[in-house]
C-alpha positions in Angstrom: 2.0 12.1 -25.1 0.4 14.1 -23.1 2.1 15.1 -19.8 0.0 12.5 -17.8 1.2 9.7 -19.9 4.8 10.7 -19.7 4.7 10.6 -16.1 2.7 7.2 -15.6 5.6 5.8 -17.8 8.5 7.5 -16.3 7.2 6.7 -12.6 5.0 3.8 -12.3 2.6 3.8 -9.7 3.8 1.8 -6.8 2.2 -1.4 -5.7 -0.4 -1.0 -2.9 -0.1 -2.1 0.0 -2.7 -2.5 3.0 -1.1 -1.9 6.5 -0.9 -3.6 8.8 0.6 -5.9 6.7 2.4 -9.0 8.4 5.2 -11.0 7.9 6.4 -8.4 5.4 10.1 -8.8 4.4 12.7 -6.7 4.4 16.5 -7.4 2.9 19.4 -5.4 4.2 22.7 -5.7 2.4 26.0 -4.9 3.4 29.5 -5.4 4.2 29.6 -8.7 6.3 30.2 -8.9 9.8 29.3 -8.3 13.2 29.0 -4.9 12.9 26.2 -5.0 10.2 24.3 -7.5 12.4 24.1 -5.4 15.4 22.9 -2.5 13.6 20.5 -3.9 11.8 18.8 -5.4 15.3 19.4 -1.9 16.4 17.5 -0.4 13.6 14.2 -2.8 13.6 14.3 -3.0 17.4 13.8 0.6 17.3 11.4 1.1 14.2 9.6 -2.1 14.0 9.6 -4.0 18.1 8.4 -7.0 18.4 9.9 -8.6 15.2 11.1 -12.4 15.5 14.6 -12.7 15.3 14.4 -16.4 15.0 13.0 -15.6 11.6 16.1 -13.5 10.2 17.7 -15.1 7.3 21.5 -14.4 6.4 23.5 -15.1 3.7 26.6 -14.5 3.1 28.4 -13.6 -0.4 30.3 -16.4 -2.4 34.0 -14.4 -1.4 31.9 -13.6 2.3 32.8 -9.9 2.1 28.9 -9.2 1.5 26.2 -10.4 3.5 22.5 -10.3 3.0 20.0 -10.1 6.0 16.1 -10.8 6.0 14.2 -9.6 8.3 10.0 -10.5 8.7 8.2 -7.5 10.3 4.8 -6.5 10.7 4.8 -3.5 8.3 2.6 -0.5 10.3 2.7 2.3 7.8 4.5 4.2 4.9 6.6 6.1 7.6 7.7 3.2 9.4 9.4 1.7 6.3 11.1 5.2 5.3 12.3 5.7 8.9 13.5 1.6 8.4 15.3 2.7 5.1 16.6 6.2 6.0 18.3 4.8 9.5 19.8 1.7 7.5 21.1 3.7 4.2 22.9 6.3 6.7 25.4 3.9 7.4 29.0 3.1 5.4 27.9 -0.8 5.8 24.8 -0.6 4.3 25.0 -1.1 0.8 20.8 -1.6 -0.3 17.8 -2.2 1.2 15.3 -3.8 -0.1 
């Protein structure tokens, strides 16, 4: 197999997003509680000002120890999404960002 074929198989192309992209969902999963919610609000206010806090979706795990928070933003570019991801992942409260 050629090097190009191997690279394509091991690293598929990411889906292409046209920016700005309205109603772009970002899901944050982490330790349940007010601290996680405050962190999410702080990071999204910094990197995606103007997002609608009324559209945030919260879902607790079956045992209540974890929570997912879905926030809808207008994504303006790859730099914005990377900054959001990096700031969220820098906290030990956050387990995963999708």
